[in-house]
Every structure is written in C-alpha cells, then in structure tokens.
C-alpha positions as MATLAB code, in Angstrom:
seq = 'XXXXXXXXXXXXXXXXXXXXXXXXXXXXXXXXXXXXXXXXXXXXXXXXXXXXXXXXXXXXXXXXXXXXXXXXXXXXXXXXXXXXXXXXXXXXXXXXXXXXXXXXXXXXXXXXXXXXXXXXXXXXXXXXXXXXXXXXXXXXXXXXXXXXXXXXXXXXX';
ca = [
     -51.480   30.901   31.469;
     -47.822   31.891   31.802;
     -46.042   34.182   34.254;
     -42.544   35.202   33.188;
     -41.949   31.976   31.228;
     -43.608   29.822   33.896;
     -46.651   27.819   32.855;
     -49.604   27.941   35.238;
     -52.376   25.389   34.893;
     -55.795   25.931   36.428;
     -58.251   23.148   37.136;
     -61.095   22.144   39.396;
     -60.045   20.662   42.700;
     -61.404   17.585   44.428;
     -60.795   15.281   47.343;
     -57.464   14.159   45.868;
     -56.149   17.698   46.386;
     -56.642   17.898   50.168;
     -52.926   17.474   50.957;
     -51.934   20.168   48.438;
     -54.564   22.526   49.878;
     -53.321   21.919   53.415;
     -49.715   22.541   52.317;
     -50.660   25.773   50.531;
     -52.400   27.143   53.624;
     -49.675   25.902   55.987;
     -47.049   27.667   53.853;
     -48.678   31.092   54.017;
     -46.715   33.763   55.852;
     -48.243   35.473   58.885;
     -49.663   38.422   56.914;
     -51.237   36.305   54.172;
     -52.672   33.950   56.807;
     -54.215   36.923   58.606;
     -55.725   38.283   55.382;
     -57.129   34.852   54.442;
     -58.524   33.831   57.832;
     -58.904   37.259   59.540;
     -56.555   35.962   62.213;
     -54.361   32.976   62.902;
     -54.709   29.849   60.801;
     -57.295   27.362   62.053;
     -55.797   24.579   64.173;
     -57.012   21.839   61.845;
     -55.914   22.862   58.342;
     -56.762   19.364   57.137;
     -60.417   20.001   57.961;
     -60.302   23.363   56.171;
     -58.660   21.727   53.145;
     -61.277   18.952   53.055;
     -64.102   21.512   53.124;
     -62.513   23.499   50.286;
     -62.042   20.328   48.212;
     -65.743   19.417   48.325;
     -67.079   19.431   44.789;
     -70.846   19.255   44.400;
     -73.610   21.620   43.267;
     -73.073   23.854   46.329;
     -69.255   23.763   46.581;
     -66.526   24.303   44.033;
     -62.825   25.108   44.091;
     -60.256   25.782   41.428;
     -56.517   25.652   41.881;
     -53.522   27.108   40.099;
     -50.511   24.839   39.725;
     -46.921   25.563   38.745;
     -44.756   22.487   38.155;
     -47.278   20.388   40.074;
     -47.274   22.710   43.120;
     -50.588   24.277   44.167;
     -49.913   28.025   44.332;
     -53.426   29.419   44.536;
     -57.022   28.484   45.185;
     -60.418   30.116   44.830;
     -63.562   28.458   46.092;
     -67.230   29.116   46.585;
     -69.963   27.821   48.845;
     -73.591   28.394   47.835;
     -75.610   30.425   50.328;
     -79.290   30.076   51.266;
     -80.093   33.100   49.077;
     -80.743   31.637   45.595;
     -78.064   32.389   43.012;
     -75.555   33.645   45.597;
     -72.303   32.057   46.753;
     -69.606   33.165   49.154;
     -66.062   33.061   47.821;
     -62.596   32.885   49.319;
     -59.247   33.020   47.613;
     -55.553   32.849   48.377;
     -52.384   32.853   46.296;
     -48.952   31.938   47.647;
     -47.029   35.103   48.469;
     -44.254   34.511   45.940;
     -46.832   34.115   43.143;
     -48.982   37.169   43.895;
     -49.355   40.045   41.406;
     -48.822   37.777   38.357;
     -52.493   37.397   37.324;
     -53.087   34.048   39.015;
     -55.816   35.395   41.310;
     -57.597   37.038   38.393;
     -57.506   33.812   36.373;
     -58.769   31.819   39.354;
     -61.658   34.241   39.887;
     -62.710   34.096   36.232;
     -62.520   30.272   36.083;
     -64.496   30.004   39.330;
     -67.105   32.402   37.916;
     -67.496   30.216   34.810;
     -68.089   27.125   36.941;
     -70.441   29.018   39.253;
     -72.591   30.210   36.343;
     -72.897   26.588   35.187;
     -74.340   25.817   38.646;
     -76.809   28.695   38.621;
     -74.785   31.162   40.684;
     -75.332   34.751   39.578;
     -73.512   36.626   42.334;
     -70.451   36.172   44.519;
     -70.132   37.788   47.919;
     -66.975   38.039   49.989;
     -65.883   39.637   53.211;
     -62.511   41.290   52.687;
     -60.417   43.080   55.286;
     -60.200   46.745   54.335;
     -56.398   46.484   54.633;
     -56.300   43.767   51.953;
     -55.563   46.152   49.105;
     -54.366   43.409   46.735;
     -57.655   41.522   46.968;
     -59.698   44.704   46.657;
     -57.734   45.672   43.540;
     -58.134   42.197   42.039;
     -61.915   42.389   42.469;
     -62.119   45.939   41.094;
     -59.984   44.980   38.068;
     -61.978   41.784   37.379;
     -64.317   43.481   34.869;
     -67.355   42.229   36.805;
     -69.892   44.737   38.153;
     -68.950   45.186   41.812;
     -70.649   46.731   44.824;
     -69.236   47.108   48.307;
     -70.309   48.098   51.797;
     -67.905   48.771   54.620;
     -68.627   47.448   58.088;
     -65.786   48.607   60.321;
     -62.600   46.881   59.179;
     -64.463   44.521   56.829;
     -65.740   45.279   53.342;
     -68.639   43.128   52.094;
     -68.108   42.871   48.335;
     -70.772   41.703   45.873;
     -69.700   40.633   42.388;
     -72.348   40.206   39.677;
     -71.501   37.382   37.299;
];
C-alpha cells in the first residue's frame, strides 16, 4: 500500500512488537487517546501493548508500518459467543485519512476468518466520526445500536 509516495507495509504483530505498540499509544494526542480508550490512556501502556501483541487462536493484531515506524494497529479478541470477536483500532493522527485504517481492518478480517471468526463487534464513541465512516465504507455488512454516547457496531465478515 502507498500513501502519497510513501510505502506502507502491513503485517501480523507479535511479542517482538510490544515496544512499538507502546510508543504508538504513548504518541497519541489527547483527542485520539480519548477516542481509543474512552478517556485517558491507561497508566501501564506496556501492559496494554503486551495484551495487543498476543497472537494465538483468540487474539490477533496487525500493524501498519512506514519506514519501520508503527503508525497503526487493529486487533481482535475472541468473545465467548462463538464466531464473534471484539476489535479495536488506532492510527497515528498524522497518518489518518490515507486508507491505513481500512487496510488494517480488511487484513484483520482475513486473519479472523482463518480462525473461525464470522463477526466483529466494537464499541465506538458516537463522536468518533472517522471510525464510524471507516466502518461504513468497509464494504462489510454493518449493523449498529446506540447506547447513549456509545455505538455498538457489528460487522459481518
């Protein structure tokens, strides 16, 4: 993938990517942090990064890299409901609106299908218009229910 003559590579993440994940989350501005975590960043970003980097049948993450720098991540965690996984995603502010999030979502969906996941769910703040638009534009069948300031989105793979 390329954005304005910049090559973006997307690959699965693992335990060797914990530092890059921590740096990506630590580098988010206040607004992007709020949209990602629904508040302030967790105190222990290393613990968050380690959880995201888990790679087994119930966890998976993909990252987007530009010149070796992690600029975006999408991950899922399988839920108790068979075939369903919860997803989360973030792209560095300076790299948003270039298609990176869309590519991450599609790559994550491919890996999820290989693991038997048929549906993603995500809680998205209703003010997170960029994420809502990304999901709507993803070409997946989408359903949504609003619960106050949070929209529960279901994406059929």
